[in-house]
C-alpha positions as CSV (number, residue, x, y, z in Angstrom):
1,M,-26.6,30.2,18.6
2,N,-29.4,32.6,17.7
3,R,-32.3,33.0,20.1
4,K,-34.5,30.3,18.6
5,A,-31.7,27.8,18.5
6,T,-30.7,28.6,22.1
7,A,-34.3,28.1,23.2
8,A,-34.6,24.8,21.4
9,A,-31.3,23.7,22.9
10,G,-32.7,24.7,26.4
11,V,-35.7,22.4,25.8
12,S,-33.3,19.6,24.8
13,V,-31.6,19.9,28.2
14,L,-34.9,18.7,29.8
15,L,-35.9,16.3,27.0
16,A,-32.7,14.2,27.0
17,P,-33.1,12.7,30.5
18,I,-36.9,12.4,30.1
19,L,-36.4,10.4,26.8
20,I,-33.7,8.2,28.4
21,A,-36.0,7.3,31.3
22,V,-39.1,6.7,29.0
23,G,-37.0,4.5,26.7
24,D,-35.7,2.6,29.7
25,Q,-39.2,1.8,30.8
26,F,-40.0,0.4,27.4
27,R,-36.8,-1.6,27.4
28,M,-37.5,-3.1,30.8
29,L,-41.1,-3.8,29.8
30,A,-39.7,-6.0,26.9
31,T,-36.9,-7.7,28.8
32,A,-38.3,-8.1,32.3
33,S,-41.1,-10.4,31.2
34,E,-41.6,-14.1,31.9
35,E,-39.7,-15.0,28.7
36,A,-36.6,-13.3,30.0
37,G,-36.3,-15.8,32.9
38,N,-34.6,-15.0,36.2
39,L,-31.0,-16.2,35.8
40,Q,-28.4,-14.8,38.2
41,E,-25.4,-14.7,35.8
42,W,-25.0,-13.3,32.4
43,G,-24.3,-15.9,29.7
44,V,-25.6,-17.7,26.8
45,E,-28.8,-18.9,28.6
46,Q,-29.7,-15.4,29.8
47,A,-29.0,-14.0,26.3
48,M,-31.3,-16.6,24.8
49,A,-34.0,-15.7,27.4
50,D,-33.6,-12.0,26.6
51,F,-34.0,-12.8,22.8
52,L,-37.2,-14.7,23.5
53,A,-38.5,-11.8,25.5
54,I,-37.5,-9.2,22.9
55,D,-39.2,-11.3,20.1
56,A,-42.3,-11.6,22.2
57,H,-42.4,-7.9,22.9
58,R,-40.7,-6.6,19.7
59,G,-42.9,-3.5,19.5
60,A,-42.0,-2.3,23.0
61,Y,-38.3,-3.0,22.3
62,E,-38.2,-1.2,19.0
63,T,-40.0,1.7,20.6
64,A,-37.3,1.9,23.3
65,S,-34.7,1.8,20.6
66,W,-36.1,4.8,18.7
67,I,-36.6,6.8,22.0
68,F,-33.0,6.2,23.0
69,Y,-32.0,7.3,19.5
70,A,-34.0,10.6,20.0
71,A,-32.3,11.0,23.4
72,A,-28.9,10.7,21.8
73,V,-29.7,13.4,19.3
74,M,-31.1,15.7,22.0
75,T,-27.9,15.3,24.0
76,I,-25.9,17.2,21.3
77,P,-27.6,20.6,21.6
78,A,-28.0,20.1,25.3
79,L,-24.3,19.8,25.9
80,L,-23.6,22.8,23.7
81,V,-26.0,25.1,25.4
82,V,-24.8,24.1,28.9
83,W,-21.2,24.8,27.8
84,R,-22.3,28.2,26.4
85,L,-24.0,29.2,29.7
86,A,-21.0,28.2,31.8
87,V,-17.9,28.8,29.8
88,H,-17.7,32.6,30.4
89,R,-17.4,32.2,34.2
90,S,-16.3,28.6,34.6
91,P,-14.2,27.8,31.5
92,R,-12.3,24.8,32.9
93,W,-15.4,23.0,34.3
94,A,-17.4,24.0,31.2
95,W,-14.8,22.4,28.8
96,A,-14.6,19.3,31.1
97,G,-18.4,19.1,30.9
98,V,-18.5,19.3,27.1
99,A,-15.7,16.7,26.8
100,L,-17.7,14.3,28.9
101,G,-20.8,15.3,27.0
102,V,-19.1,14.3,23.8
103,C,-18.3,10.9,25.4
104,S,-21.9,10.6,26.3
105,V,-23.1,11.3,22.7
106,A,-20.6,9.0,21.1
107,G,-21.3,6.3,23.7
108,Q,-25.0,6.5,23.2
109,F,-24.7,5.9,19.5
110,V,-22.3,3.0,20.1
111,H,-24.8,1.6,22.7
112,L,-27.6,1.9,20.2
113,M,-25.8,-0.2,17.6
114,G,-24.0,-2.6,20.0
115,H,-27.0,-3.2,22.2
116,F,-30.4,-2.3,20.7
117,G,-29.4,-2.9,17.1
118,A,-27.6,-6.2,17.9
119,N,-30.5,-7.5,20.0
120,Q,-33.1,-6.7,17.4
121,V,-31.1,-8.6,14.8
122,F,-30.0,-11.5,17.0
123,S,-33.4,-12.1,18.5
124,A,-34.9,-12.6,15.0
125,Q,-32.5,-15.4,14.1
126,E,-33.6,-19.1,13.9
127,D,-30.4,-20.2,15.7
128,L,-30.9,-18.4,19.0
129,E,-28.2,-20.3,20.8
130,G,-25.6,-19.4,18.1
131,A,-26.8,-15.8,18.2
132,A,-26.6,-15.7,22.0
133,Q,-23.1,-17.1,22.0
134,L,-22.0,-14.5,19.4
135,L,-23.5,-11.7,21.6
136,V,-21.7,-13.0,24.7
137,D,-18.4,-13.3,22.9
138,W,-19.0,-9.8,21.4
139,E,-19.6,-8.2,24.8
140,G,-16.7,-10.0,26.4
141,N,-14.2,-8.7,23.8
142,V,-11.7,-6.2,25.2
143,F,-12.1,-3.9,22.2
144,S,-15.9,-4.0,22.4
145,M,-15.7,-3.1,26.1
146,A,-13.3,-0.2,25.4
147,V,-15.6,1.2,22.7
148,F,-18.6,0.8,25.1
149,A,-16.8,2.6,28.0
150,P,-17.6,6.2,26.9
151,Y,-21.3,5.4,27.3
152,L,-20.9,4.6,31.0
153,I,-18.4,7.5,31.6
154,G,-20.7,10.0,29.9
155,L,-23.9,8.8,31.4
156,L,-22.6,8.8,35.0
157,F,-20.2,11.7,35.0
158,A,-21.2,14.2,32.3
159,P,-24.3,15.5,34.2
160,M,-22.4,16.0,37.4
161,V,-19.5,17.9,35.8
162,Q,-21.9,20.0,33.7
163,A,-23.9,20.9,36.8
164,I,-20.8,21.9,38.7
165,S,-19.8,24.2,35.8
166,L,-23.3,25.8,35.9
167,K,-23.1,26.2,39.6
168,R,-19.6,27.8,39.4
169,A,-20.9,30.1,36.7
170,R,-23.8,31.1,39.0
171,V,-26.4,29.8,36.5
172,I,-28.0,27.2,38.9
173,P,-28.3,27.2,42.7
174,W,-26.9,24.7,45.2
175,W,-30.0,22.6,45.4
176,A,-30.0,22.1,41.7
177,L,-26.4,20.8,41.8
178,V,-27.3,18.5,44.7
179,A,-30.2,17.1,42.7
180,V,-28.0,16.2,39.7
181,V,-25.3,14.7,41.9
182,V,-27.8,12.6,43.9
183,G,-29.5,11.4,40.8
184,S,-26.2,10.4,39.1
185,V,-24.9,8.6,42.2
186,L,-28.3,6.8,42.8
187,F,-28.2,5.5,39.2
188,A,-24.5,4.5,39.5
189,V,-25.1,2.5,42.7
190,L,-28.6,1.0,42.1
191,G,-28.5,0.6,38.4
192,S,-31.4,0.7,36.0
193,T,-34.8,-0.2,37.5
194,P,-38.3,1.3,36.8
195,V,-38.1,3.3,40.0
196,V,-34.5,4.4,39.8
197,S,-34.7,5.5,36.2
198,T,-37.7,7.6,37.0
199,I,-36.1,9.2,40.0
200,W,-32.9,9.8,38.0
201,A,-34.8,11.7,35.3
202,V,-36.9,13.8,37.8
203,L,-33.7,14.8,39.7
204,L,-31.8,15.7,36.5
205,V,-34.7,17.7,35.1
206,A,-35.1,19.5,38.3
207,G,-31.4,20.2,38.6
208,F,-31.0,21.5,35.0
209,A,-34.3,23.3,34.9
210,P,-32.9,26.8,36.0
211,A,-30.3,26.6,33.2
212,A,-32.9,25.4,30.7
213,A,-35.2,28.2,31.6
214,L,-32.5,30.7,31.1
215,A,-31.8,29.4,27.6
216,I,-35.5,29.1,26.7
217,R,-36.0,32.8,27.7
218,G,-33.2,33.7,25.3
219,R,-31.0,35.4,27.9
220,N,-27.3,35.8,26.9
221,E,-25.2,34.9,30.0
222,E,-22.1,36.5,28.8
223,A,-23.7,39.8,27.7
224,E,-26.1,40.1,30.7
225,P,-24.4,38.7,33.8
226,A,-26.4,40.9,36.2
227,R,-29.7,39.7,34.7
228,V,-28.5,36.0,35.0
229,E,-28.1,36.5,38.7
230,Q,-31.4,38.1,39.0
231,S,-33.1,35.2,37.1
232,M,-31.4,32.8,39.5
233,Q,-33.0,34.5,42.4
234,V,-36.4,34.3,40.8
235,V,-35.9,30.5,40.1
């Protein structure tokens, strides 16, 4: 990467979690309405209720879809620049982080089509019950679940492993690693809610901020290890 590309990738490290959190707010705005009902179990009835909510708030749901799309795109340069910052001093963790990052990217695009794309199309059908049954069968299919798995694996584990690689490479301090781990665990345990999604994004942005700042300033970690350590002390 040249200096401008590295700086842009550093910005993407911060933008990716922000976009995910903002997109999640729009998604919940569309699907947590009165039309969505309050059923306890996932099934045809809840799917139909979700379709009604999406149709009633289509603008918010389509906005969420495009924001999640942008987040998936931002994840690509983000994982590359994190790998670049860490690979010289922590190669094993850096490669593990990029592998999980690839899972995250692939999973996000699968999620875009299997969730947002499908819901947009199904919610516009006249036969909502038939569309709901198709969606339930689709999501219950073993192959569909296997294809969806990288999304969860990447979302939950990629940030933690990437943060570990950056800490071992002396790019971020301990508090930054703790912030990323806490945010990831909080999201895994409590799931997606307006408050949790916001806290998750704040903690990830805070945790990766020292690495992003290093990339935005255009410092080369491999060529200038002493200056990297000095920048860490400043952060």
